[in-house]
DRENPA-3360 file (N, C-alpha, C; in nm, 2 decimals, always signed):
BEGIN
1 = MEAYVILT = -0.10/-21.85/+0.00/-0.21/-21.75/+0.08/-0.31/-21.72/-0.01 ~ -0.43/-21.77/+0.10/-0.59/-21.78/+0.00/-0.63/-21.58/-0.03 ~ -0.70/-21.68/-0.20/-0.75/-21.55/-0.28/-0.86/-21.50/-0.17 ~ -0.92/-21.37/-0.19/-1.00/-21.30/-0.16/-1.07/-21.23/-0.24 ~ -1.24/-21.23/-0.22/-1.31/-21.15/-0.28/-1.29/-20.99/-0.27 ~ -1.34/-20.94/-0.17/-1.38/-20.85/-0.11/-1.28/-20.76/+0.01 ~ -1.22/-20.87/+0.10/-1.11/-20.78/+0.16/-0.96/-20.86/+0.16 ~ -0.90/-20.81/-0.05/-0.83/-20.80/-0.12/-0.73/-20.80/-0.05;
9 = NRKRAFIA = -0.68/-20.72/+0.04/-0.59/-20.60/+0.05/-0.54/-20.57/+0.18 ~ -0.48/-20.60/+0.26/-0.41/-20.48/+0.43/-0.56/-20.37/+0.48 ~ -0.50/-20.26/+0.38/-0.66/-20.19/+0.35/-0.80/-20.30/+0.36 ~ -0.83/-20.26/+0.36/-0.96/-20.35/+0.38/-1.03/-20.44/+0.47 ~ -0.90/-20.52/+0.51/-0.91/-20.60/+0.61/-0.91/-20.55/+0.73 ~ -0.84/-20.45/+0.78/-0.83/-20.31/+0.83/-0.92/-20.31/+0.85 ~ -1.04/-20.25/+0.81/-1.12/-20.14/+0.80/-1.23/-20.23/+0.80 ~ -1.25/-20.30/+0.78/-1.40/-20.48/+0.87/-1.34/-20.51/+1.01;
17 = LIHSIVFL = -1.23/-20.48/+1.02/-1.19/-20.58/+1.15/-1.24/-20.45/+1.26 ~ -1.24/-20.31/+1.21/-1.25/-20.14/+1.30/-1.36/-20.14/+1.34 ~ -1.44/-20.20/+1.16/-1.57/-20.19/+1.18/-1.68/-20.33/+1.33 ~ -1.60/-20.42/+1.33/-1.55/-20.58/+1.40/-1.62/-20.51/+1.51 ~ -1.52/-20.47/+1.54/-1.44/-20.41/+1.71/-1.53/-20.30/+1.74 ~ -1.63/-20.17/+1.66/-1.65/-20.05/+1.78/-1.80/-20.15/+1.77 ~ -1.90/-20.30/+1.67/-2.07/-20.31/+1.73/-1.94/-20.39/+1.80 ~ -1.82/-20.48/+1.86/-1.86/-20.56/+1.94/-1.89/-20.53/+2.05;
25 = LIAFRSVA = -1.83/-20.38/+2.08/-1.80/-20.29/+2.23/-1.93/-20.18/+2.23 ~ -1.94/-20.21/+2.19/-2.15/-20.17/+2.14/-2.24/-20.34/+2.18 ~ -2.20/-20.37/+2.15/-2.22/-20.55/+2.17/-2.26/-20.54/+2.33 ~ -2.09/-20.56/+2.34/-2.00/-20.57/+2.50/-2.12/-20.51/+2.62 ~ -2.13/-20.34/+2.56/-2.23/-20.25/+2.65/-2.41/-20.36/+2.70 ~ -2.42/-20.37/+2.57/-2.55/-20.44/+2.62/-2.57/-20.59/+2.65 ~ -2.51/-20.57/+2.72/-2.43/-20.69/+2.80/-2.44/-20.62/+2.96 ~ -2.39/-20.54/+2.94/-2.34/-20.45/+3.08/-2.44/-20.39/+3.16;
33 = KPNFVGPI = -2.52/-20.28/+3.05/-2.67/-20.22/+3.07/-2.81/-20.19/+2.96 ~ -2.85/-20.34/+2.93/-2.92/-20.33/+2.85/-2.97/-20.22/+2.87 ~ -3.09/-20.27/+2.84/-3.20/-20.20/+2.79/-3.36/-20.28/+2.74 ~ -3.38/-20.27/+2.84/-3.51/-20.37/+2.79/-3.63/-20.27/+2.71 ~ -3.64/-20.33/+2.58/-3.73/-20.27/+2.51/-3.84/-20.38/+2.51 ~ -4.00/-20.35/+2.49/-4.07/-20.43/+2.42/-4.15/-20.46/+2.28 ~ -4.15/-20.56/+2.25/-4.18/-20.53/+2.10/-4.19/-20.45/+1.99 ~ -4.18/-20.42/+1.92/-4.18/-20.31/+1.83/-4.33/-20.34/+1.80;
41 = YALQGGAL = -4.41/-20.42/+1.83/-4.58/-20.32/+1.83/-4.62/-20.33/+1.90 ~ -4.58/-20.28/+2.03/-4.70/-20.25/+2.17/-4.63/-20.15/+2.13 ~ -4.46/-20.04/+2.09/-4.52/-19.95/+2.13/-4.56/-19.84/+2.08 ~ -4.56/-19.70/+2.09/-4.56/-19.62/+2.04/-4.52/-19.52/+2.08 ~ -4.52/-19.41/+1.99/-4.51/-19.27/+1.91/-4.33/-19.26/+1.93 ~ -4.25/-19.21/+2.00/-4.11/-19.16/+1.94/-4.08/-19.30/+2.00 ~ -4.12/-19.36/+2.09/-4.01/-19.50/+2.08/-4.07/-19.58/+1.95 ~ -4.19/-19.62/+1.86/-4.25/-19.68/+1.83/-4.07/-19.59/+1.69;
49 = KASAAFVF = -4.08/-19.47/+1.68/-4.00/-19.42/+1.55/-3.90/-19.42/+1.52 ~ -3.77/-19.51/+1.65/-3.68/-19.52/+1.71/-3.69/-19.68/+1.72 ~ -3.75/-19.72/+1.72/-3.72/-19.90/+1.70/-3.81/-19.91/+1.50 ~ -3.80/-19.86/+1.49/-3.91/-19.86/+1.34/-3.79/-19.85/+1.26 ~ -3.64/-19.75/+1.34/-3.59/-19.67/+1.24/-3.43/-19.84/+1.23 ~ -3.39/-19.84/+1.33/-3.30/-19.95/+1.47/-3.33/-20.05/+1.40 ~ -3.49/-20.17/+1.36/-3.51/-20.20/+1.32/-3.44/-20.22/+1.11 ~ -3.47/-20.07/+1.02/-3.48/-20.05/+0.88/-3.29/-20.17/+0.89;
57 = IYVTVTLI = -3.27/-20.05/+0.96/-3.11/-20.02/+1.01/-3.03/-20.22/+0.93 ~ -3.13/-20.28/+1.07/-3.09/-20.37/+1.17/-3.08/-20.46/+0.95 ~ -3.24/-20.43/+0.93/-3.29/-20.50/+0.78/-3.19/-20.51/+0.69 ~ -3.14/-20.37/+0.68/-3.02/-20.33/+0.57/-2.95/-20.41/+0.57 ~ -2.85/-20.41/+0.70/-2.71/-20.43/+0.72/-2.69/-20.57/+0.77 ~ -2.81/-20.59/+0.81/-2.82/-20.80/+0.72/-2.82/-20.85/+0.61 ~ -2.88/-20.78/+0.50/-2.87/-20.85/+0.36/-2.77/-20.85/+0.32 ~ -2.69/-20.63/+0.32/-2.55/-20.67/+0.29/-2.50/-20.72/+0.30;
65 = LLQLARIS = -2.50/-20.77/+0.44/-2.33/-20.88/+0.43/-2.40/-21.04/+0.42 ~ -2.47/-21.01/+0.46/-2.55/-21.21/+0.35/-2.44/-21.19/+0.20 ~ -2.48/-21.04/+0.19/-2.48/-21.12/-0.02/-2.33/-21.08/-0.03 ~ -2.26/-20.99/+0.05/-2.12/-21.02/+0.09/-2.10/-21.14/+0.09 ~ -2.17/-21.20/+0.19/-2.07/-21.36/+0.26/-2.15/-21.48/+0.15 ~ -2.25/-21.41/+0.03/-2.24/-21.52/-0.05/-2.15/-21.52/-0.19 ~ -2.08/-21.33/-0.22/-2.05/-21.42/-0.28/-1.88/-21.37/-0.25 ~ -1.84/-21.43/-0.09/-1.67/-21.39/-0.14/-1.67/-21.56/-0.07;
73 = KKTERLYF = -1.57/-21.56/-0.06/-1.45/-21.71/-0.02/-1.41/-21.77/+0.08 ~ -1.46/-21.89/+0.11/-1.41/-22.00/+0.23/-1.40/-21.92/+0.40 ~ -1.29/-21.86/+0.39/-1.28/-21.74/+0.50/-1.34/-21.68/+0.53 ~ -1.33/-21.53/+0.44/-1.42/-21.46/+0.40/-1.56/-21.47/+0.40 ~ -1.65/-21.59/+0.33/-1.80/-21.66/+0.40/-1.77/-21.64/+0.55 ~ -1.71/-21.69/+0.59/-1.72/-21.71/+0.74/-1.77/-21.63/+0.85 ~ -1.61/-21.47/+0.79/-1.61/-21.38/+0.88/-1.77/-21.29/+0.82 ~ -1.83/-21.26/+0.76/-1.99/-21.17/+0.72/-2.08/-21.29/+0.70;
81 = TLCATSAG = -2.05/-21.41/+0.74/-2.12/-21.46/+0.83/-2.18/-21.49/+0.95 ~ -2.06/-21.43/+1.01/-2.06/-21.39/+1.13/-2.14/-21.28/+1.16 ~ -2.04/-21.17/+1.11/-2.11/-21.04/+1.15/-2.23/-21.04/+1.18 ~ -2.31/-21.14/+0.99/-2.47/-21.13/+0.91/-2.53/-21.15/+1.11 ~ -2.50/-21.31/+1.09/-2.54/-21.39/+1.22/-2.57/-21.24/+1.38 ~ -2.46/-21.16/+1.43/-2.48/-21.09/+1.48/-2.58/-21.00/+1.50 ~ -2.59/-20.90/+1.32/-2.72/-20.83/+1.26/-2.83/-20.91/+1.26 ~ -2.85/-20.96/+1.29/-2.96/-21.04/+1.26/-3.04/-21.10/+1.41;
89 = FGLLRYSL = -2.94/-21.14/+1.50/-2.98/-21.13/+1.61/-3.02/-20.98/+1.67 ~ -2.95/-20.88/+1.61/-3.05/-20.76/+1.66/-3.15/-20.75/+1.64 ~ -3.18/-20.76/+1.49/-3.32/-20.71/+1.42/-3.39/-20.78/+1.56 ~ -3.37/-20.91/+1.53/-3.45/-21.01/+1.63/-3.52/-20.97/+1.76 ~ -3.36/-20.91/+1.81/-3.43/-20.83/+1.92/-3.49/-20.71/+2.00 ~ -3.47/-20.64/+1.77/-3.60/-20.47/+1.84/-3.67/-20.57/+1.77 ~ -3.72/-20.60/+1.71/-3.84/-20.72/+1.66/-3.91/-20.72/+1.75 ~ -3.85/-20.83/+1.84/-3.96/-20.93/+1.91/-3.98/-20.86/+2.04;
97 = GDPTIHVA = -3.80/-20.80/+2.12/-3.84/-20.77/+2.21/-3.65/-20.80/+2.30 ~ -3.71/-20.69/+2.35/-3.51/-20.82/+2.50/-3.61/-20.92/+2.55 ~ -3.69/-20.87/+2.56/-3.73/-21.04/+2.79/-3.76/-21.15/+2.57 ~ -3.82/-21.11/+2.54/-3.84/-21.25/+2.46/-3.75/-21.38/+2.40 ~ -3.67/-21.27/+2.37/-3.49/-21.24/+2.30/-3.35/-21.20/+2.38 ~ -3.38/-21.23/+2.50/-3.22/-21.18/+2.63/-3.18/-21.26/+2.54 ~ -3.13/-21.37/+2.51/-3.03/-21.43/+2.46/-2.95/-21.37/+2.37 ~ -2.97/-21.34/+2.31/-2.91/-21.24/+2.12/-2.85/-21.15/+2.22;
105 = IYIRVIAL = -2.84/-21.09/+2.31/-2.72/-21.02/+2.30/-2.59/-21.16/+2.29 ~ -2.62/-21.22/+2.46/-2.46/-21.30/+2.38/-2.45/-21.40/+2.29 ~ -2.54/-21.41/+2.21/-2.50/-21.45/+2.02/-2.44/-21.33/+2.01 ~ -2.43/-21.23/+1.95/-2.44/-21.09/+1.95/-2.26/-21.04/+2.00 ~ -2.18/-21.12/+2.10/-2.17/-21.10/+2.15/-2.03/-21.21/+2.05 ~ -2.08/-21.34/+2.09/-1.97/-21.47/+2.06/-1.99/-21.38/+1.95 ~ -2.06/-21.41/+1.88/-2.10/-21.39/+1.68/-1.90/-21.29/+1.69 ~ -1.99/-21.15/+1.71/-1.86/-21.07/+1.70/-1.70/-21.11/+1.75;
113 = TLAVLLGV = -1.74/-21.16/+1.87/-1.57/-21.20/+1.96/-1.53/-21.32/+1.83 ~ -1.62/-21.41/+1.75/-1.56/-21.52/+1.65/-1.50/-21.39/+1.57 ~ -1.57/-21.29/+1.50/-1.53/-21.23/+1.37/-1.43/-21.16/+1.37 ~ -1.38/-21.08/+1.50/-1.35/-20.97/+1.47/-1.13/-21.11/+1.48 ~ -1.15/-21.22/+1.56/-1.07/-21.29/+1.55/-1.02/-21.37/+1.39 ~ -1.18/-21.37/+1.38/-1.13/-21.42/+1.26/-1.08/-21.28/+1.13 ~ -1.14/-21.16/+1.20/-1.09/-21.03/+1.10/-0.95/-20.99/+1.15 ~ -0.88/-21.04/+1.25/-0.72/-21.01/+1.23/-0.62/-21.14/+1.18;
121 = YIWMGHAP = -0.72/-21.29/+1.17/-0.63/-21.33/+1.11/-0.63/-21.30/+0.95 ~ -0.73/-21.35/+0.94/-0.76/-21.22/+0.75/-0.62/-21.11/+0.70 ~ -0.67/-21.02/+0.81/-0.57/-20.91/+0.88/-0.47/-20.92/+0.85 ~ -0.42/-21.01/+0.93/-0.26/-21.11/+0.97/-0.18/-21.18/+0.84 ~ -0.29/-21.20/+0.76/-0.28/-21.28/+0.65/-0.15/-21.26/+0.52 ~ -0.18/-21.08/+0.51/-0.19/-21.02/+0.44/-0.11/-20.95/+0.43 ~ +0.02/-20.93/+0.34/+0.14/-20.85/+0.37/+0.13/-20.74/+0.39 ~ +0.28/-20.67/+0.43/+0.26/-20.47/+0.50/+0.22/-20.46/+0.42;
129 = EKSAA = +0.19/-20.31/+0.32/+0.24/-20.26/+0.20/+0.26/-20.17/+0.22 ~ +0.40/-20.22/+0.08/+0.55/-20.11/+0.05/+0.53/-19.99/+0.12 ~ +0.60/-19.85/+0.20/+0.57/-19.74/+0.14/+0.65/-19.73/+0.05 ~ +0.58/-19.62/-0.05/+0.69/-19.57/-0.14/+0.77/-19.47/-0.16 ~ +0.90/-19.46/-0.05/+0.96/-19.36/+0.04/+1.09/-19.36/-0.08;
% end
């Protein structure tokens, strides 16, 4: 069995997989019902505050995922890199505006789909934990 640094057991792998699935569903929603937002520098008032909050969240998540990819090994690194790619393109989309980089939605879906498949592989690679009965 491959050694893991972050996803060291079945429970951690499952939690990471659930997060990936949830964000994949959110990305699918963006494909089905895109909200065309302009570049953040062109917004004003409440729209600017909301977009700035999303940019802050995307920056934070992307940096955390890149750090996880940096310290992890092989398969884990690919998994976290795919997740960071999705978050990074989400950041670009909110920063530059949806019409400017509309392809980011599709890149996010592809990256998260691959991350979910890899997450299933990692999760299934861990032996089921035995109950203490």
